[in-house]
C-alpha atoms as one frame of an Amber mdcrd trajectory, in Angstrom:
protein
-165.753  13.754  63.023-167.819  16.892  63.198-167.875  20.566  62.021-169.329
  23.723  63.070-173.118  23.828  62.030-174.697  26.634  60.179-171.381  28.710
  59.295-170.839  30.550  55.860-168.415  29.032  53.580-165.630  30.814  52.464
-163.642  29.645  49.221-160.008  28.485  49.541-158.814  31.331  47.747-160.724
  33.632  50.578-159.002  32.615  53.281-156.166  35.560  53.774-159.252  37.404
  54.669-159.911  36.084  57.668-156.543  35.514  59.514-157.392  34.619  63.124
-160.846  33.499  62.588-161.982  29.794  62.437-163.608  29.221  58.490-164.915
  26.320  57.026-164.630  24.955  53.593-166.128  22.137  51.303-164.429  20.468
  49.353-162.265  17.332  48.543-159.430  16.195  50.284-157.224  16.181  48.104
-153.853  14.935  50.007-152.999  13.843  53.234-148.938  14.518  53.706-147.136
  13.226  56.951-143.748  14.883  57.420-141.639  13.810  60.529-144.134  14.887
  63.744-146.690  17.217  61.528-149.472  15.829  59.291-150.885  18.255  56.422
-154.633  17.656  55.090-154.703  19.297  51.831-158.338  20.553  50.846-158.850
  21.220  47.290-162.125  23.396  46.331-163.093  24.372  43.021-160.506  27.466
  42.941-157.243  26.194  44.534-156.120  24.213  47.207-155.408  25.038  50.583
-153.540  23.205  53.778-154.200  22.625  57.281-151.652  21.413  60.255-152.412
  18.541  62.967-150.911  16.086  64.822-150.303  12.650  63.780-151.995  10.793
  67.173-154.890  12.675  66.636-158.160  10.750  65.823-158.679  12.613  62.483
-154.775  12.216  61.514-155.587   8.068  62.328-158.988   8.200  59.926-157.934
  10.151  57.021-156.312   8.782  54.411-157.789   5.329  55.679-161.772   5.012
  55.797-161.449   8.872  54.318-159.617   8.062  51.497-158.500  10.989  48.955
-161.079  12.553  46.678-163.633  12.230  48.969-166.063  15.232  49.957-165.439
  16.540  53.161-166.075  20.086  55.049-163.497  21.572  57.020-162.756  23.875
  59.734-160.516  25.679  61.503-158.480  28.504  62.288-156.819  30.804  60.199
-153.087  31.359  60.487-151.000  33.098  57.900-147.552  31.202  56.953-145.479
  32.421  54.739-143.554  28.615  54.229-147.620  27.415  53.274-148.661  27.307
  49.882-150.916  30.381  49.135-149.231  32.223  52.226-151.910  30.787  54.907
-152.662  27.298  56.423-155.115  26.192  58.818-154.723  25.044  62.385-156.770
  23.270  64.980-158.568  21.426  61.950-161.820  19.515  62.407-163.415  17.171
  59.429-166.492  15.954  58.402-166.699  13.309  55.340-169.725  14.273  53.687
-168.988  11.417  50.786-166.172   8.917  51.987-164.065   7.599  49.556-162.644
   4.378  50.111-160.520   3.409  47.253-157.834   5.246  45.443-158.724   7.013
  41.834-157.633   5.377  38.790-154.957   8.168  38.061-153.361   9.814  40.833
-153.952  13.529  40.690-152.366  14.610  44.086-149.021  15.354  42.781-148.147
  18.332  41.158-147.695  17.079  37.682-150.041  14.349  36.094-147.753  10.673
  35.649-149.553   8.775  33.118-150.145   8.218  29.401-152.322   9.847  27.265
-154.899   7.132  26.831-154.906   7.055  30.566-155.423  10.918  31.203-158.395
  10.500  28.640-159.913   7.466  29.391-160.165   9.161  33.260-160.515  12.664
  32.471-163.731  12.669  34.350-161.479  12.516  37.459-158.230  13.808  35.683
-159.792  16.956  35.182-159.996  17.542  38.737-156.623  17.851  38.667-155.432
  22.126  40.012-153.468  22.316  36.523-156.392  20.509  34.246-158.814  22.677
  35.967-157.021  25.537  35.420-156.509  25.015  31.820-160.149  25.216  31.360
-160.528  27.808  33.666-158.339  29.704  30.614-160.474  28.398  28.267-163.512
  29.961  29.781-161.376  33.140  30.506-160.786  33.006  26.461-164.409  32.605
  25.244-165.252  35.719  28.130-162.576  38.477  26.814-163.814  36.864  23.298
-167.320  38.038  24.142-166.388  40.579  25.579-164.159  42.579  23.055-166.739
  42.235  20.216-169.454  43.725  22.438-167.862  46.251  22.927-167.448  46.954
  19.335-171.128  46.263  18.905-171.407  43.175  17.540-174.457  40.820  18.280
-174.002  37.194  19.932-176.006  34.218  17.765-176.658  30.595  17.847-176.854
  28.191  14.058-177.897  25.718  13.623-175.520  22.801  14.211-177.730  20.360
  11.929-177.477  21.373   8.614-178.998  20.398   4.935-175.809  20.770   3.357
-172.299  20.392   3.853-170.513  24.401   4.569-167.524  23.848   3.076-168.973
  21.494  -0.081-166.294  18.938   0.717-166.371  14.672   1.739-165.276  15.129
   5.196-168.641  16.152   6.644-170.548  13.633   9.484-173.686  11.938   7.428
-177.298  11.655   9.624-180.331  10.732   9.514-182.537  13.556  10.258-185.912
  11.589   9.652-185.354   9.974   7.047-183.454  12.730   4.718-180.227  12.738
   4.975-178.170  15.860   6.956-174.907  16.978   8.460-173.652  18.198  11.506
-171.994  21.562  10.802-168.688  22.067   9.416-168.587  25.625  10.727-171.357
  28.400  10.959-169.865  30.203   7.656-172.926  30.547   5.821-175.559  31.329
   8.632-172.935  33.942  10.166-172.887  35.871   6.773-176.950  35.614   6.365
-177.139  37.565   9.733-174.676  40.084   8.121-177.848  41.306   6.772-179.876
  41.573  10.171-177.292  43.161  12.341-173.866  43.282  10.590-171.608  42.244
  13.256-172.157  39.217  14.605-169.883  36.427  16.884-170.435  33.099  17.279
-168.983  30.841  20.499-170.379  26.837  19.457-168.844  23.436  18.375-167.761
  22.896  14.738-167.351  19.404  13.175-165.062  17.759  10.950-165.400  14.171
   9.793-161.190  14.663   8.617-159.339  11.469   9.356-156.496  12.601  10.616
-154.572  11.319  13.688-152.316  14.154  14.779-151.703  15.742  17.777-153.248
  19.248  16.265-156.603  17.560  14.736-159.846  16.638  16.511-163.042  15.991
  15.237-165.474  18.318  17.617-163.988  21.629  18.592-164.872  24.953  19.757
-164.801  27.579  17.070-164.816  31.087  17.780-166.518  32.909  15.047-166.764
  36.233  13.743-168.043  37.683  10.753-168.630  41.621  10.084-170.494  43.495
   6.855-168.778  46.968   5.595-164.967  46.405   5.231-162.375  47.207   2.876
-160.606  44.518   2.156-159.266  41.157   4.093-156.648  43.834   5.840-159.545
  45.549   7.415-160.936  41.995   9.034-156.595  41.032  10.177-157.063  44.535
  11.867-160.005  43.511  13.733-158.365  39.646  14.765-155.657  41.576  16.571
-158.160  43.723  18.438-159.730  40.250  19.510-156.469  38.467  20.665-155.306
  41.370  22.508-158.501  41.184  24.257-157.898  37.699  25.191-154.362  37.866
  26.070-155.025  41.191  28.581-158.549  39.367  29.850-155.719  36.150  31.142
-152.878  38.228  32.368-155.711  40.415  34.387-158.193  37.688  35.658-156.385
  34.345  35.869-152.530  35.003  36.077-152.348  32.204  38.662-154.096  29.830
  36.171-151.432  31.033  33.606-148.970  30.396  36.085-149.955  26.700  36.952
-149.796  26.189  33.328-146.510  27.521  32.979-148.527  29.678  30.059-145.840
  32.459  28.731-148.405  35.320  26.928-147.385  36.530  23.894-146.403  40.104
  22.974-148.925  41.572  20.533-147.362  44.185  18.037-149.834  46.897  16.738
-149.022  45.657  13.488-148.603  41.966  13.097-145.962  40.876  10.368-147.402
  39.547   7.391-146.590  37.618   4.256-147.848  36.500   1.053-148.059  32.926
   0.546-146.532  32.673  -2.951-143.778  35.122  -0.933-143.798  32.562   1.515
-143.213  29.923  -0.861-140.169  31.709  -2.752-138.884  32.067   1.338-138.802
  28.349   2.252-137.014  27.581  -1.414-134.394  29.861  -0.667-134.076  28.908
   3.261-134.300  25.226   3.486-134.102  24.537  -0.123-137.555  22.465  -0.617
-139.648  23.712  -3.860-143.442  23.240  -2.708-144.521  26.620  -5.083-146.876
  24.016  -7.054-148.496  23.436  -3.816-151.644  25.611  -2.884-151.328  25.257
   0.845-148.712  25.358   3.650-147.519  21.883   5.260-146.596  21.561   8.809
-143.520  21.885   8.403-144.301  24.939   5.894-146.009  26.553   9.267-142.870
  25.511  11.642-140.342  27.362   9.484-142.205  30.144   8.700-142.700  30.634
  12.516-138.853  30.083  13.078-138.520  33.394  10.768-141.273  35.507  12.010
-139.439  35.146  15.357-136.086  35.797  14.169-136.838  38.519  11.963-139.854
  40.209  13.502-139.476  38.920  17.405-143.448  38.171  17.050-144.951  34.479
  17.929-147.661  35.572  15.277-147.014  35.771  11.340-149.963  36.345   9.028
-149.953  34.544   5.468-152.475  36.361   3.243-153.397  35.619  -0.363-153.711
  31.710  -0.384-154.712  30.306  -3.931-158.033  30.761  -4.826-158.261  26.646
  -5.301-157.392  25.932  -2.029-160.120  28.357  -0.439-163.842  27.462  -0.474
-166.134  29.478  -3.200-167.661  32.336  -1.258-163.609  33.581  -0.902-162.714
  36.955  -2.458-160.533  37.158  -5.221-157.602  39.266  -5.161-158.736  42.016
  -7.734-155.108  42.447  -8.481-154.285  38.572  -8.968-157.445  36.725  -9.361
-155.476  33.079  -9.010-155.038  34.046  -5.330-157.776  35.232  -2.566-158.293
  38.309  -0.150-157.855  35.657   2.122-155.798  34.652   5.102-154.434  31.914
   8.314-152.480  34.080  10.881-149.602  31.371  12.496-149.046  31.105  16.009
-145.765  29.769  17.505-145.519  28.155  13.990-148.737  26.844  13.925-152.182
  27.950  12.109-154.369  29.193  14.993-157.250  31.294  12.545-157.935  30.939
   9.392-160.286  34.460   7.595-160.722  36.662   4.768-162.720  38.680   2.728
-166.302  36.792   1.350-167.909  37.809  -1.674-170.924  39.685  -1.452-172.767
  40.373  -4.959-175.058  37.710  -5.874-174.029  37.055  -9.502-170.227  36.639
  -8.188-171.996  33.763  -5.870-173.436  32.311  -9.290-170.504  31.984 -11.212
-168.327  30.540  -8.140-170.488  27.796  -8.059-170.888  27.134 -11.364-166.826
  26.895 -11.480-166.805  24.777  -8.734-169.284  22.471 -10.140-171.843  22.646
  -7.254-175.917  23.084  -7.725-177.036  26.578  -6.955-180.478  24.554  -5.938
-178.526  23.171  -2.358-177.382  26.949  -1.552-181.137  28.867  -2.407-181.786
  30.156   0.977-178.349  30.761   1.457-178.041  32.514  -1.720-181.175  33.883
  -1.085-179.393  37.009   1.322-177.215  37.971  -1.233-179.946  38.440  -3.589
-181.408  41.200  -2.018-178.363  43.088  -0.613-175.588  41.796   1.024-172.314
  44.704   2.235-169.019  43.580   1.504-167.852  41.589   4.556-165.936  39.129
   5.805-164.654  37.187   9.275-162.663  34.441  10.479-162.266  31.631  13.327
-160.624  30.722  15.675-160.000  27.124  17.128-160.342  27.465  21.148-158.564
  24.197  21.618-155.344  25.123  19.351-154.897  28.365  21.212-154.745  27.054
  24.294-152.474  24.544  22.834-150.309  26.929  21.718-150.708  29.205  24.702
-149.601  26.791  27.178-147.215  24.204  24.944-149.004  21.544  25.530-147.917
  18.156  23.112-150.886  17.538  22.042-154.455  19.218  21.589-156.354  16.504
  23.156-154.544  17.488  26.129-156.220  21.280  25.972-159.601  19.520  25.252
-162.169  18.655  27.852-163.175  15.771  26.198-162.100  14.711  23.167-163.442
  13.605  20.054-160.827  11.673  17.447-160.737   8.545  15.168-160.860   6.723
  18.016-162.534   8.374  21.310-166.487   8.739  21.895-166.043   8.382  25.834
-165.950   9.838  28.387
């Protein structure tokens, strides 16, 4: 089974430009379908699929699916024909195939069907193969699109990308949920966030962002938590208050969704994702008012609780959709007792903070707010929290020598994709998830 030597490769998404020509494609044998007197050979490359039509009695038909099984790496050439009934509107006739890396055993999970019909553990155990499925691949191309648009939107506003250490000397959030490591005989931790460093870099660039992993040693076993995820972090100076941060967040989300719609519409369709509307002003509610609303609508009195439960978030998401027609809702003014020591209090209500969460379709997506920026305020905040200033000496040095009013936010990339696609579990929107029980693949 030989193909054209030296012919230039064409991607599956480009064959419409070559109608009537013989073209060469490289990829994987995705499937062989036998329908009546016709065989359809499906090739999958890194961008899509294309079908080639061959007669059942041909040598090619006899060998495909036998000694050359699905997931074999193949070279395929054929004449491009416009065919409205074919997937994508085009197919190859008079095909010739060369097996570059033959595979003679079926994959552990079938990926040639429209959907992956396997349990979540099976999909995750065999992710190295399952992620080849067109819908899985589309999802992770959307993830790449989110990161691209995040960067492009902020670059256009004068932000500088930074990469901060992931091995740190102290816990960022000053909590117990950190992964401790042995750093040449000294204790160290995997970073819970780039928070300290991105604040420090406001003193250098004024506007910074980072795309990178963060680590949370939280013993959650839920559909929305993993222990390592990609965080899209922003920090910038010379703000008025947390409202300035909320407005920038809205612009960033608008940039992401616009890019996905214009550049990745096919991928959105493949995973049945519906982009949300994004009004100029997103609805918002103060934390205290949200608790009163939950009491009034659902008879649940949690006013003494300093946080929102997942059920609270779902109720508030339903309210935002019903009252404002919005998939998004800002909850502002979380109690200072539930926010890290660097959070700026509300000057008018000091027990509440100049911070926010953004709910997306009833689930927390973003946390952000205004930070303290005066050195003396940090010393007082650390004293109130019972934390030793010596542990934060290098961090505090940035504030000792002048920092502007500043703030920022962080978006969980995998959770954004989960809510965008309606996936039932964040592990399905994570390339190779790490949770309580999973360290491989």
